[in-house]
C-alpha distance (Angstrom), angle and dihedral (degrees) to the residues before:
residue distance angle dihedral
X1 . . .
X2 3.80 . .
X3 3.81 90.9 .
X4 3.80 90.7 50.9
X5 3.80 91.0 49.0
X6 3.81 91.0 49.5
X7 3.80 90.3 49.3
X8 3.80 90.8 51.2
X9 3.81 90.5 49.2
X10 3.81 90.7 50.7
X11 3.83 91.7 48.7
X12 3.81 92.3 48.3
X13 3.80 90.0 48.2
X14 3.81 90.6 51.9
X15 3.80 90.9 48.2
X16 3.80 90.4 50.4
X17 3.80 91.2 49.3
X18 3.80 90.0 49.4
X19 3.81 91.0 50.4
X20 3.79 90.1 53.1
X21 3.81 101.1 36.4
X22 3.84 103.8 39.6
X23 3.84 95.9 59.8
X24 3.80 89.8 47.3
X25 3.80 90.0 49.0
X26 3.80 91.7 49.7
X27 3.80 90.5 47.6
X28 3.81 90.0 57.2
X29 3.81 95.4 48.7
X30 3.84 117.4 102.1
X31 3.80 113.9 -106.2
X32 3.82 124.1 -146.9
X33 3.81 116.1 -129.1
X34 3.81 119.3 -168.3
X35 3.80 111.3 -147.6
X36 3.79 125.5 -167.7
X37 3.80 112.7 -147.3
X38 3.80 145.6 141.5
X39 3.80 135.9 -138.0
X40 3.81 96.7 -97.4
X41 3.79 122.8 104.1
X42 3.80 89.2 -96.9
X43 3.80 86.7 83.4
X44 3.80 92.6 57.5
X45 3.80 95.8 103.7
X46 3.80 97.9 62.4
X47 3.80 90.3 39.5
X48 3.80 87.8 58.4
X49 3.81 89.1 46.4
X50 3.79 88.3 55.1
X51 3.80 98.1 41.9
X52 3.82 94.0 47.2
X53 3.80 91.9 50.6
X54 3.80 93.7 -117.2
X55 3.82 91.7 132.8
X56 3.79 90.9 52.3
X57 3.80 92.7 46.9
X58 3.80 90.2 54.7
X59 3.81 93.2 44.1
X60 3.80 93.4 -113.4
X61 3.80 122.0 144.9
X62 3.82 106.8 -155.9
X63 3.78 120.5 -151.5
X64 3.80 110.3 -164.5
X65 3.80 114.6 -151.4
X66 3.81 114.0 -170.0
X67 3.79 123.7 -145.7
X68 3.79 129.7 179.2
X69 3.83 89.1 -168.1
X70 3.83 112.8 61.0
X71 3.81 92.3 -161.0
X72 3.80 90.2 58.4
X73 3.80 87.8 51.1
X74 3.79 92.1 50.9
X75 3.81 90.2 47.4
X76 3.81 88.1 55.7
X77 3.81 90.1 50.0
X78 3.81 92.2 50.6
X79 3.82 90.2 47.3
X80 3.81 91.6 53.9
X81 3.80 95.2 -110.6
X82 3.82 91.0 119.6
X83 3.78 134.9 37.5
X84 3.81 95.0 -156.3
X85 3.80 136.1 17.6
X86 3.81 128.9 -158.8
X87 3.78 99.9 -150.8
X88 3.79 139.5 164.0
X89 3.79 109.6 -98.9
X90 3.81 92.2 -125.3
X91 3.82 91.9 53.5
X92 3.79 89.0 47.5
X93 3.81 93.5 51.8
X94 3.80 90.2 50.0
X95 3.81 91.5 50.5
X96 3.81 91.8 48.8
X97 3.80 89.0 55.2
X98 3.80 94.6 49.3
X99 3.82 101.5 41.6
X100 3.77 133.5 59.1
X101 3.81 92.0 -146.0
X102 3.77 114.6 111.4
X103 3.81 109.6 -121.5
X104 3.79 123.5 -178.6
X105 3.80 136.8 -165.0
X106 3.82 121.3 -121.5
X107 3.82 99.3 173.9
X108 3.78 141.1 -4.6
X109 3.79 143.8 -153.8
X110 3.81 125.6 -145.9
X111 3.81 129.5 -154.2
X112 3.78 109.4 -139.8
X113 3.80 129.0 -155.7
X114 3.81 92.1 -127.5
X115 3.81 93.1 49.4
X116 3.82 105.7 46.5
X117 3.79 114.4 -150.0
X118 3.80 94.2 170.6
X119 3.79 138.2 38.2
X120 3.78 141.8 171.8
X121 3.80 109.6 -124.3
X122 3.78 137.5 177.6
X123 3.78 136.4 -176.8
X124 3.81 110.4 -73.8
X125 3.81 93.1 -138.5
X126 3.78 96.6 48.5
X127 3.80 115.0 135.0
X128 3.79 91.1 -136.1
X129 3.80 106.5 64.8
X130 3.80 117.0 -152.5
X131 3.77 114.8 -150.2
X132 3.80 99.1 168.8
X133 3.79 140.8 1.2
X134 3.81 94.9 -88.2
X135 3.80 86.5 67.5
X136 3.81 86.5 70.5
X137 3.80 89.0 78.7
X138 3.81 110.8 120.9
X139 3.81 89.8 3.1
X140 3.80 129.8 122.1
X141 3.80 105.4 -106.6
X142 3.79 122.6 -169.5
X143 3.78 125.5 -162.9
X144 3.82 137.2 169.4
X145 3.78 120.8 -102.9
X146 3.81 88.0 -117.1
X147 3.82 89.0 78.8
X148 3.81 99.6 35.4
X149 3.80 93.3 114.7
X150 3.81 94.2 54.3
X151 3.81 98.7 45.8
X152 3.83 90.8 94.1
X153 3.83 88.6 50.7
X154 3.82 91.4 51.3
X155 3.81 93.3 47.6
X156 3.80 92.0 47.8
X157 3.79 91.3 50.8
X158 3.83 91.9 55.4
X159 3.80 95.0 41.5
X160 3.81 98.9 -108.1
X161 3.79 130.5 128.9
X162 3.79 124.0 -143.5
X163 3.82 87.6 -110.6
X164 3.81 89.3 58.4
X165 3.79 93.5 64.4
X166 3.79 138.6 41.2
X167 3.80 107.2 -122.8
X168 3.79 125.1 -156.1
X169 3.82 123.3 -172.8
X170 3.80 118.2 -157.3
X171 3.77 141.9 140.3
X172 3.80 116.3 -67.9
X173 3.81 90.5 -118.1
X174 3.82 93.4 56.2
X175 3.80 98.8 52.6
X176 3.81 99.6 82.9
X177 3.79 92.1 49.7
X178 3.80 90.1 47.1
X179 3.81 87.8 57.1
X180 3.80 90.8 49.7
X181 3.81 90.9 49.2
X182 3.83 90.7 50.9
X183 3.80 91.9 -120.0
X184 3.80 90.6 127.9
X185 3.80 134.9 21.3
X186 3.80 99.0 -143.1
X187 3.79 137.6 5.9
X188 3.77 139.4 -160.4
X189 3.79 106.0 -138.4
X190 3.78 132.0 -173.6
X191 3.79 127.5 -146.8
X192 2.95 131.1 -49.4
X193 3.83 88.6 30.4
X194 3.80 92.5 48.7
X195 3.80 90.1 65.3
X196 3.80 92.2 42.7
X197 3.81 91.5 52.4
X198 3.81 92.4 50.3
X199 3.79 93.0 45.9
X200 3.81 89.2 51.0
X201 3.80 90.0 58.3
X202 3.76 100.4 -102.8
X203 3.79 117.9 156.0
X204 3.79 121.2 -109.5
X205 3.78 116.5 -130.0
X206 3.81 93.9 175.3
X207 3.79 140.8 -18.1
X208 2.91 134.9 -139.0
X209 3.79 99.2 13.4
X210 3.79 106.5 172.5
X211 3.83 98.5 52.2
X212 3.82 92.4 42.9
X213 3.80 98.6 46.2
X214 3.81 102.0 32.4
X215 3.81 115.6 21.0
X216 3.80 135.6 -37.6
X217 2.91 120.9 -105.1
X218 3.79 89.9 29.8
X219 3.83 117.7 -143.0
X220 3.79 95.9 -122.6
X221 3.76 110.2 167.0
X222 3.81 136.5 12.4
X223 3.78 128.6 -161.6
X224 3.79 104.6 -141.3
X225 3.81 140.3 -174.4
X226 3.79 133.8 172.2
X227 3.77 111.0 -93.8
X228 3.80 93.2 -131.6
X229 3.83 89.6 62.1
X230 3.81 86.2 78.5
X231 3.81 89.1 65.5
X232 3.81 101.9 28.6
X233 3.80 94.7 48.2
X234 3.81 110.5 8.3
X235 3.80 92.6 168.8
X236 3.81 93.7 59.5
X237 3.81 94.7 41.2
X238 3.80 90.1 49.9
X239 3.80 92.3 49.5
X240 3.81 93.3 48.4
X241 3.80 91.2 49.7
X242 3.80 93.3 45.5
X243 3.81 94.0 46.9
X244 3.80 92.0 48.4
X245 3.80 91.9 51.2
X246 3.79 92.3 48.6
X247 3.80 96.2 44.2
X248 3.81 94.7 45.5
X249 3.79 88.6 54.9
X250 3.82 91.2 48.9
X251 3.82 96.0 44.3
X252 3.80 94.5 50.1
X253 3.80 90.8 49.5
X254 3.82 94.0 44.4
X255 3.80 107.6 38.9
X256 3.80 96.5 154.5
X257 3.79 93.1 50.3
X258 3.81 91.8 45.9
X259 3.81 90.6 50.8
X260 3.80 90.5 50.9
X261 3.82 90.7 50.2
X262 3.80 91.2 52.0
X263 3.81 91.9 50.1
X264 3.80 91.6 46.1
X265 3.81 94.0 46.6
X266 3.81 93.2 55.2
X267 3.83 92.8 36.0
X268 3.80 92.2 -124.5
X269 3.78 124.3 173.7
X270 3.81 106.5 -94.9
X271 3.80 94.1 -148.4
X272 3.80 92.0 51.6
X273 3.81 99.5 39.2
X274 3.79 103.6 21.5
X275 3.81 97.5 111.8
X276 3.81 101.1 44.3
X277 3.79 117.4 147.0
X278 3.79 125.6 -120.6
X279 3.82 128.8 -144.1
X280 3.79 120.1 -112.7
X281 3.79 102.9 -103.9
X282 3.81 124.7 -148.2
X283 3.78 135.6 -165.1
X284 3.79 117.5 -126.2
X285 3.80 93.3 -95.1
X286 3.83 90.2 50.2
X287 3.82 98.8 50.7
X288 3.80 113.3 131.8
X289 3.80 97.7 -125.3
X290 3.79 95.8 172.5
X291 3.82 92.3 62.6
X292 3.79 90.6 47.8
X293 3.82 87.8 52.9
X294 3.81 90.8 50.6
X295 3.80 91.6 50.4
X296 3.81 90.3 47.9
X297 3.82 89.8 52.6
X298 3.80 91.6 50.8
X299 3.81 90.7 48.5
X300 3.81 88.3 52.4
X301 3.81 92.3 48.6
X302 3.81 89.3 51.5
X303 3.81 91.7 50.6
X304 3.81 96.0 -111.6
X305 3.81 91.5 115.9
X306 3.79 123.4 34.7
X307 3.80 92.9 -140.9
X308 3.77 143.8 -15.2
X309 3.80 122.2 -100.4
X310 3.78 140.5 -166.3
X311 3.79 104.1 -73.0
X312 3.80 91.2 -161.3
X313 3.80 88.7 79.6
X314 3.81 87.7 70.2
X315 3.80 91.0 67.3
X316 3.80 137.8 59.1
X317 3.78 132.4 -163.7
X318 3.83 114.0 -88.8
X319 3.81 88.3 -126.2
X320 3.82 89.4 70.7
X321 3.80 90.0 71.0
X322 3.77 108.0 85.7
X323 3.78 126.9 179.6
């Protein structure tokens, strides 16, 4: 009887140790986080997180998944193939309207008038000179998929219809070459290709375009997760939120270093891309919601969205993130 009692005591002690030790062990194990992104400067924040070793310090193993089409990225997020997506705000608003999944914003990046992230460029030696945006009529106009949802807003603001212009969607990185190959007459490019186009001698038609024609500052990029990640995997959601807050603070205080990290990460030519501009990044509690509402209204007026909605549903209280 004594031996049985001792055995039971030993077993209970082992169970107690397991209850205490196993959660601590799991807490210290690295966690993979799948991040949807692209090669524009909107992805700078998580590049800085990687280059500064913040992911490693927090025992996060990032897996970067690149998309030229933001809607495909958001589809992957909704389907559970990603934990976080770095998406254009306009693409995000469109996805929110067309899906029942609850998506929320953890950080944002604005494009400011004084710091141009985008530009419309054309070949400097083209026979047809373009002095302003109305000269785009009947021209072949290329644009990246990152701004697909605001093209109708841009055209409406300059008094053109989609039938007045030949539109070409392509990846941001292909637009400059498409101009060189005479496949298009003009292109709206985002950083880092804006700087590359200018440094290659291309002519500026207008910069920046998005803040001037839609809203300034322009809600450029949103860092998004599914709301149910907070409950299904609180550890990962907490880490993503914490890392975004920390890296936004670092990037805004260290623009030059962040720019250098972006250039180094993508192995870009320093002479060609060395003076690229960065968005103004914001933590979740700093996001400029009023400008996002204005952009949503303009997208609705242009027929991109069927109606506006309460933008507050795209945010949660910071207290919901628990370690």
